[in-house]
N, C-alpha and C positions, 0 to 999 in steps of 0.2 A: 069652466068658463073664465073664472077669475085668473087661473093660471095662464090661460091664453092671452088675456089682457095684459098680465104682468110681463109676459114674454114679448108682446108687441111693444109695450112701453120701453122695455129694456133695449130693444133694437132701435127705437126712435132716439133714445138718449145716446146710444153709441154713435149714431150719425150726427146728432145735434151738437154734442159737446165739442168735438173737434172743429166743427164749423164756427161755433161761437168763440172758441179759442183763437182761431185764425182771424176772425173779425175783430176781436179785442186787441190783437197785436197790430192791427192796421192794414194787413194785406187784403182783408175782405171789405174794408170800408170804402165807399165811393167818394168820401170827402177827406181832404188833407189840407194842412196849413203849412205855408212856407213862412218862416220867421223873418222879421226885419233884419236886414244886413246879410241875408242869404238868398240864393237862387237854387232852383231845383230842376232836374231833368227827369223825364218819365221814360222808363224802359219797359220793353216787352221781350221776354226771352233773351235778355242781355243786350238788346239793341235799342238805341234811342229812338223813340217815336214822337217825342215832344219836348220842347224846352229851348233855352232856359226859361223857367217859370218864375215870375217876380213874386215878392212877398204878398201874402193874402190867403184867402180861402179859395180852394179849387176842387175840381172833381176829376176822378179817374175811373177806369173800369175796374171794379173790384176783382181781386185775385189775379187778373190777367196782367195788370200794369203795376210796376214798382216805382216808388219815389226815392230819388237820391238827392239829398239836400247838401249844399256846399256853402260854407261861410265865405262869401266873396269879399267881405269888408274886413276880415281879420288878417292882419299881417303876422306871418310866422318868420322864424329865422333858422338858418342852417349854420351852426358853428363849424369852422374849418381850421384845422392846424395846417398851415401852409408848408408843403414839402420843399419848395424852392427857397422859402424864406423862413427858416425855423425860429427866428427871433420875432416873428409876427404871427398873429392870428387874424382871422377874418370872420365876419358874420354876414351872410347874405339874407337880406330882408325881402320876403316875397309874399304875394297873395294870389289867389286864384283869379284869373282874368277871363278865361274861356271854360266854363263848366263842362261843355261837351268834350273838348280836347283833354281836359284833366281826367274826366271819367274814363275815356278810352285808354289814357296813359297808365291809369292805376287800376283798371278793371281786373286784370289778370296778374298784377304784381303788387307786392307790399309797397306802400308809399315811400317807405324808407329806402327801398332799392332804387326807386325812381329818383329820389333826392340825392342819394349817394352817387348816382350816375351823373347828375348835374354838377355835383361837387367835384368829381373827377375832371369834367370838362373845364370847370373853372380853374383847377390846378394847371391844366395844360395851357390855358389862355395866359397864365402868368409866367410860364416857363422861360420866356425870352426877355422878360422885363428886368431892368436893373434894380438892385436893392434900394438905391437912393430914391428911386421913383416911388416905391412903396412907402419908404420912410417919409417922404414929403407929404403923401396923402394922409398917413397915420397922424403926423404932427398937425396937419391942418384940421383933421376931424377931432383932434383932442380938444381944440378950443371952439370949434364950430361944427356941429353935426351936419350942417348942410354944405360943408366945404366941398368944392369940386375943382378939378383942373382938367386939362386936355387928356392926360393919361388915364385919369379916373373915368372919364366919359367913354374912352375907348374900351376900357376893361368892362364897364357896365354894358355897353352896346354889344360887346362880344358874347357875354354870358346871356344877355336878353335874347339874342338870336337863337341860342340853344334852348332857352326856357320856353319860348313861344310855342314850340312844337308840342309841349306837354300842357299848355294852357295856363301858364303862370306868368306873372309880371314881376320883374325885379324892381323893387321899390328903392332899395339902397344897398350899398356894400360898405360895411364898417371895418376898417383895419385898425389894429392895435398892437403896440409893441409888447412882447411877452414880459420882459424884465421890468416894465413899468406897471404891469397889471397889479402885482402884489402891493406895490407902494400906493397905488391910487384906488384900491378896491373900495375903500370906504367913501371916497368922494365921487368916483365915477362908476365903479362896478366893473366886473370882469367882462372882457370882450366888448367894450363900448356900451355898457348898459345905460349910460346917460343918454346916448343916442337912441336906445331901444325903448326907453321908458314911455314914449308917446305912442308906441306902435301896437297897442292892444287892438284897437279898431280904427280903421281908416277908410272912409268912403267919400 
């Protein structure tokens, strides 16, 4: 009799332990929290069923629904060595604007591949621009991070139209002269870090 009870208990534990493990990992919990500065989308079998969900405490179907949280207030950067202008570098500052579009763009691809593709499109957008135009923007940004002119706005608008399809917003593009970077590393930082220093969180 005792052996039967032990056998039954063993079977129960074999079923219960994996369930408790899944629950502890979050997939089995009906409650989830979206942190401040983030938004979430809820998926079922890889497809979006709800969202974007704002910060706070929320509920979902345990096991059936998955939570994908995105930091929509965090500004990231893509450092780029310009093919058409080897004496200059650029940094594209971006943040997630549309979590749904960003999820679909990165669902089946590594995010680096997606951003590399955007970088390639940026390179093509600069292909027919004269060097002195880039130099003018870089010099202006050296003294003022918010510097802008007609050419800069055209470049930004061009890359933004490409970025919109993957759910990101181009916040700024920082150009810097390569041979000036080493001399000014201590005062400004590499690739316009003085202009990047404020860009940890922005909402």
